[in-house]
Structures are given as structure tokens and as C-alpha cells.
C-alpha positions, 0 to 999 in steps of 0.5 A, a space after each residue: 280323337 275321332 270324336 274331336 274330328 266329327 266335332 271339329 269338322 262339319 263333314 257332311 256336305 264337304 266334298 270327296 276331295 276335301 274328305 282325301 284332303 283332310 284324311 287321305 286316301 281310305 282304306 276301303 271303298 264300297 260303292 251302290 246304286 246311288 251312292 258309295 261309302 269310304 272306310 277308314 280303319 281306326 282300329 282293329 274294331 272301329 272304323 270311321 265310315 264317310 258316305 257320299 251320294 252319286 255327285 260325291 258330297 258327303 251325306 253322313 260319317 260315323 263311326 262302326 264298332 264291330 
């Protein structure tokens, strides 16, 4: 299902508000100096990670497998 999302939508370049409208509020956030990431839990061992720059525009989106 998440692969369909990544195939269907070009998340790169979307804003924080567009991502929240599409996916809802994230489960967790992590902040760094010039960027931050939103985490959406997919299953016990998989998470969608959406990375943003310092002006809240998506720079990357990928599935993390633990």
C-alpha cells in the first residue's frame, strides 16, 4: 500500500501542510539543525519517513525497515 502511495504521489517538493492533509498527523518527529523528519508507523517493523528542509518542504520520503 505504501509503495502505491510513493508511486502515485510525488512527495518531494510537497509542503508540510500538504503531507498532513494526505497522510494525517505523524506518529513522531525528529529535528536536526537544518531539517526535520516525520515518521508514520506502517507496521511493527516498518515506518514511512518523510524528511523536510528548514522551510517545511519535503526533500525525501522512504520506507524504513527495522
